C-alpha positions as CSV (number, residue, x, y, z in Angstrom):
1,M,39.7,-2.9,-27.8
2,K,39.2,-5.0,-25.2
3,F,36.5,-7.4,-24.1
4,I,36.6,-7.7,-20.2
5,S,34.2,-10.5,-19.4
6,H,32.5,-11.0,-15.7
7,E,35.0,-13.6,-15.2
8,M,37.8,-11.6,-15.7
9,I,37.1,-9.1,-13.5
10,A,35.9,-11.6,-10.7
11,N,39.3,-13.3,-10.7
12,L,41.0,-10.2,-10.2
13,K,39.7,-10.3,-6.5
14,I,38.7,-6.2,-5.8
15,N,39.1,-6.0,-2.2
16,P,35.4,-4.3,-1.3
17,Q,37.4,-1.7,0.7
18,Q,38.6,-1.0,-2.6
19,W,34.9,-0.2,-4.2
20,Y,34.0,1.9,-1.4
21,E,36.9,4.3,-2.1
22,W,36.3,4.4,-5.7
23,A,32.4,5.4,-5.1
24,D,33.9,7.9,-2.4
25,Y,36.3,9.3,-5.2
26,V,33.6,9.4,-7.8
27,L,30.8,11.3,-5.1
28,R,33.8,13.7,-4.3
29,N,34.0,14.7,-7.7
30,K,31.2,13.9,-9.4
31,H,30.5,18.4,-9.5
32,L,33.7,18.0,-12.4
33,Y,32.1,15.3,-14.7
34,T,29.1,15.3,-17.2
35,M,26.1,12.6,-16.7
36,P,22.6,13.4,-17.9
37,P,19.6,11.4,-15.7
38,K,19.1,7.9,-16.9
39,I,17.4,6.9,-19.9
40,S,14.9,4.7,-19.0
41,I,12.1,2.3,-20.8
42,H,10.0,0.3,-18.7
43,F,7.3,-2.5,-20.0
44,G,5.6,-4.2,-16.4
45,E,8.0,-5.4,-14.4
46,S,11.3,-5.4,-16.6
47,Y,13.1,-2.3,-18.1
48,F,16.1,-1.1,-20.0
49,N,18.3,1.7,-19.0
50,T,20.8,3.4,-20.5
51,M,23.4,5.5,-18.6
52,P,26.0,7.6,-20.6
53,G,28.6,9.7,-18.4
54,I,32.3,11.9,-19.5
55,L,35.1,12.3,-16.6
56,P,36.6,15.0,-18.7
57,T,39.6,15.3,-15.9
58,I,40.8,11.8,-16.0
59,G,39.6,11.0,-19.5
60,W,37.5,9.0,-19.5
61,A,34.0,8.4,-20.9
62,G,31.6,5.3,-21.0
63,C,27.9,4.2,-21.6
64,K,26.3,1.4,-19.2
65,N,23.4,-0.5,-20.7
66,V,21.2,-2.1,-18.3
67,N,18.0,-4.6,-18.4
68,R,16.4,-6.2,-15.8
69,Y,13.7,-9.7,-17.2
70,I,11.8,-11.0,-14.2
71,G,12.5,-14.4,-14.2
72,R,15.8,-15.2,-15.5
73,V,18.4,-15.8,-13.5
74,P,19.6,-13.1,-13.0
75,S,17.6,-10.9,-13.1
76,V,19.7,-8.0,-13.7
77,E,22.3,-8.0,-16.8
78,S,24.8,-5.0,-18.1
79,Q,27.5,-4.3,-20.6
80,I,29.5,-1.4,-20.0
81,L,31.4,0.8,-22.9
82,L,34.0,2.6,-22.1
83,Y,36.2,5.0,-24.3
84,D,39.0,7.2,-24.2
85,Y,37.5,10.8,-24.0
86,T,40.2,13.0,-25.5
87,T,39.9,10.6,-28.7
88,G,36.3,8.8,-28.6
89,I,37.8,6.1,-29.1
90,L,36.1,2.5,-28.0
91,K,39.3,1.3,-25.7
92,A,36.9,-1.6,-24.2
93,I,33.3,-3.8,-23.9
94,M,33.1,-4.8,-20.9
95,D,30.5,-6.7,-18.2
96,G,28.7,-4.3,-16.3
97,S,27.8,-7.4,-13.5
98,M,29.7,-7.3,-11.0
99,I,30.8,-3.2,-11.9
100,T,27.0,-2.7,-10.8
101,A,26.3,-5.2,-7.8
102,M,29.9,-3.7,-5.9
103,R,29.4,0.0,-6.8
104,T,26.0,-0.4,-5.7
105,G,27.1,-1.8,-2.5
106,A,29.9,0.3,-1.8
107,V,27.9,3.1,-2.7
108,T,25.3,2.4,0.3
109,I,27.8,1.2,2.4
110,H,28.9,4.9,2.3
111,A,25.8,6.3,2.3
112,M,25.6,3.9,5.8
113,E,29.2,5.7,7.1
114,L,27.8,9.2,6.4
115,Y,24.5,9.4,7.6
116,A,24.2,6.5,10.2
117,N,24.5,7.6,13.6
118,P,28.1,7.2,14.7
119,D,27.2,5.1,17.2
120,F,24.9,2.3,15.2
121,Y,24.5,-1.5,16.0
122,E,21.7,-2.8,14.8
123,V,21.7,-2.9,11.1
124,G,18.4,-4.6,8.7
125,I,19.2,-6.3,5.5
126,M,15.8,-7.9,3.0
127,G,16.7,-8.3,-0.6
128,L,19.9,-10.7,-0.4
129,G,20.2,-11.0,-4.7
130,N,24.2,-10.0,-6.1
131,V,23.3,-6.4,-4.6
132,G,21.9,-7.9,-1.8
133,T,25.2,-10.0,-0.9
134,A,27.4,-7.0,-2.4
135,C,26.6,-5.0,0.8
136,M,27.3,-7.2,3.2
137,E,30.4,-7.6,1.4
138,V,31.5,-3.8,1.5
139,L,29.8,-3.9,4.9
140,C,31.9,-6.5,6.6
141,S,35.1,-5.3,4.8
142,H,34.2,-1.4,6.3
143,Y,33.3,-2.6,10.1
144,S,35.8,-5.2,9.8
145,S,36.4,-4.5,13.6
146,K,32.7,-2.8,14.8
147,K,30.0,-4.8,17.4
148,M,27.0,-4.9,15.1
149,R,23.7,-7.0,15.0
150,V,22.7,-7.6,12.1
151,K,18.9,-8.8,11.4
152,I,17.9,-10.8,8.0
153,L,14.6,-11.2,6.2
154,R,13.8,-15.2,5.5
155,Y,13.5,-15.2,2.2
156,K,14.1,-19.6,1.3
157,D,16.7,-20.1,1.7
158,H,19.1,-16.7,1.5
159,A,19.1,-15.9,4.8
160,E,21.2,-19.6,6.2
161,K,23.5,-19.1,3.5
162,I,24.6,-15.3,4.1
163,I,24.5,-15.7,7.7
164,D,27.5,-19.0,6.3
165,R,29.3,-17.0,3.9
166,Y,30.3,-14.3,6.8
167,K,30.0,-16.9,9.5
168,E,33.5,-15.8,10.6
169,N,32.7,-12.4,11.1
170,K,33.3,-12.7,14.7
171,N,32.1,-8.5,15.5
172,I,28.7,-9.0,13.9
173,D,25.7,-11.1,15.5
174,F,23.5,-12.2,13.1
175,E,19.5,-13.0,13.2
176,I,17.2,-14.2,11.2
177,V,13.4,-12.0,11.1
178,D,10.3,-13.3,9.7
179,S,8.6,-10.4,9.2
180,I,9.6,-6.9,7.7
181,K,7.9,-5.8,11.1
182,E,10.8,-7.2,13.0
183,L,13.6,-6.0,10.8
184,I,12.8,-1.9,11.1
185,C,11.6,-1.9,14.7
186,G,14.3,-0.7,16.9
187,T,17.0,-0.7,14.1
188,D,19.4,1.8,13.7
189,V,19.9,1.4,9.8
190,I,17.9,0.0,7.0
191,I,19.1,-1.4,4.0
192,S,16.7,-2.5,1.4
193,S,17.5,-4.3,-2.1
194,I,14.5,-5.4,-2.5
195,T,14.1,-4.9,-6.5
196,Y,10.5,-4.4,-7.2
197,T,7.9,-4.0,-4.7
198,D,3.8,-1.2,-4.8
199,E,3.0,-1.1,-1.9
200,L,4.7,0.8,1.5
201,L,7.0,-1.7,3.1
202,G,7.2,-0.2,7.0
203,Q,4.4,1.8,8.7
204,D,5.6,5.1,10.2
205,E,5.4,4.8,13.8
206,W,7.6,1.5,13.1
207,F,11.2,3.9,12.2
208,K,12.7,4.9,15.7
209,E,14.4,8.5,16.0
210,G,17.7,8.4,14.2
211,C,17.2,5.9,11.8
212,L,18.8,5.5,8.8
213,V,17.1,3.5,6.0
214,I,18.5,2.6,2.2
215,P,16.6,2.0,0.1
216,V,19.0,0.4,-3.1
217,H,15.7,0.1,-5.9
218,L,14.2,3.8,-4.1
219,R,11.1,1.5,-4.1
220,G,8.6,1.0,-0.9
221,F,9.1,3.7,1.4
222,Q,7.6,6.8,0.1
223,N,5.9,7.8,3.3
224,C,9.3,8.2,5.0
225,D,8.8,10.9,2.4
226,L,7.0,12.7,3.5
227,F,7.8,13.1,7.8
228,F,11.7,12.3,7.7
229,D,14.2,15.4,8.5
230,K,16.4,14.8,6.0
231,V,16.5,12.7,2.7
232,F,19.9,12.6,0.4
233,G,20.9,11.6,-2.9
234,D,23.4,10.7,-5.6
235,D,21.6,13.2,-8.0
236,Y,18.9,15.8,-7.7
237,D,17.8,14.9,-10.8
238,Q,17.1,11.6,-10.0
239,V,15.0,12.3,-7.3
240,K,13.3,15.5,-8.5
241,N,10.6,13.9,-10.1
242,F,9.8,11.7,-7.3
243,K,6.1,11.6,-6.1
244,Y,6.6,14.3,-2.5
245,F,9.8,15.9,-3.5
246,G,8.2,18.8,-3.1
247,K,7.4,17.9,0.8
248,F,10.7,16.6,1.8
249,K,12.2,18.9,4.5
250,Y,15.2,18.5,4.2
251,F,17.4,17.5,0.3
252,A,20.9,18.0,-0.3
253,E,23.1,15.5,-2.8
254,T,25.5,13.4,-1.1
255,S,28.5,15.3,-3.5
256,E,27.3,18.9,-1.6
257,V,27.6,17.1,1.7
258,L,31.0,15.7,0.9
259,R,32.4,19.2,0.0
260,G,31.3,20.8,3.0
261,E,28.3,22.7,0.9
262,K,25.0,21.0,2.8
263,V,24.9,19.7,5.9
264,G,24.2,16.4,6.8
265,R,23.4,14.2,9.9
266,R,23.1,17.1,12.8
267,S,21.3,15.3,15.4
268,H,21.7,11.5,17.4
269,S,17.3,11.5,16.8
270,E,17.1,13.0,12.9
271,R,15.5,10.2,10.6
272,I,17.2,10.4,7.5
273,L,16.8,8.3,4.0
274,S,19.2,8.3,1.8
275,Y,17.8,7.5,-2.6
276,N,21.0,6.5,-4.5
277,G,19.5,5.6,-7.6
278,G,23.0,4.9,-9.2
279,I,24.6,7.5,-11.2
280,S,26.8,5.9,-14.6
281,L,29.5,8.0,-13.6
282,H,30.2,5.7,-11.0
283,D,30.6,2.6,-13.5
284,I,32.5,4.6,-16.0
285,Y,35.4,5.1,-13.2
286,A,35.2,1.3,-11.8
287,A,35.7,0.4,-15.1
288,S,38.3,2.7,-16.2
289,Q,40.3,1.0,-12.7
290,I,39.6,-2.9,-13.8
291,Y,40.6,-1.6,-17.3
292,K,44.0,-0.4,-16.1
293,M,44.1,-3.9,-14.1
294,I,43.5,-5.8,-16.3
295,K,46.4,-7.9,-18.1
296,C,45.3,-10.8,-20.9
297,A,42.1,-9.2,-22.5
298,T,40.9,-10.5,-25.7
299,I,41.8,-8.2,-28.5
300,L,38.5,-7.3,-30.9
301,P,39.9,-5.7,-33.6
302,D,38.4,-1.9,-34.1
303,L,34.8,-1.6,-35.1
304,S,35.0,1.4,-37.3
305,P,35.7,2.3,-40.5
306,Q,39.8,3.3,-41.2
307,S,38.9,5.5,-43.7
308,K,35.7,7.9,-45.1
309,Y,33.6,4.5,-46.5
310,W,31.8,5.6,-49.4
311,L,33.8,8.7,-50.8
């Protein structure tokens, strides 16, 4: 059994476009896999989530355990248990931090590719932690030659650091804005990775026709549920209990759109909301690929008994 640390994964320097392709593969094949809704325990603004899943056609199973503690840096930590599906043997324990951030960034930009108007120009990003940065990583890789303006909500010195990090991307003009209203108004694609809010982040009239909103952590845009033309999600079971689910004008899973079973964007004027709550299949698939890439990992002894231990 391998023990795979965050540093080992970081040292692989996996191209952001590779993360995008992994996300696309999982979404296109989601119907072949089995995954229950995530199990969550919330206490205050903190939580523990357990996210199991099996991918029989490629021989892997696994479970991600993730927790968030306010005030801790980083606030979100996770670990992934990776199993051989055919034997049930635990093959690896690995840190899930980079996998969580990068697969979330990849799924976000995948939704942007699928649901944004092809001629989008302005992108607004609020929330500049690990996930927000992962979104920028995949955005810059996937749209390496597309001219765009990226509006970033000011927060401490994070916006300036993001701009400095990506200043070599000459196809992007950056703008720092001081209010959420400035970020949303006139913007084609709004990405929010703000981790916690009990308030609505934007008023109805701020959202232009044809815009796409991607609330990475699902919060702050419930008013959009009531008047946006279409809502998409990565998993029906994680959306069906939303307060206004029964009032969506249209809902489909992204996997259904990719397989041609449901329609995506049909007009330039449609306002679209994309809820990607996070599915374990992305984590397990990425972990399986990383497992094969890691050559020098700490080998731990088998944790299980080798025989019937009380007979």
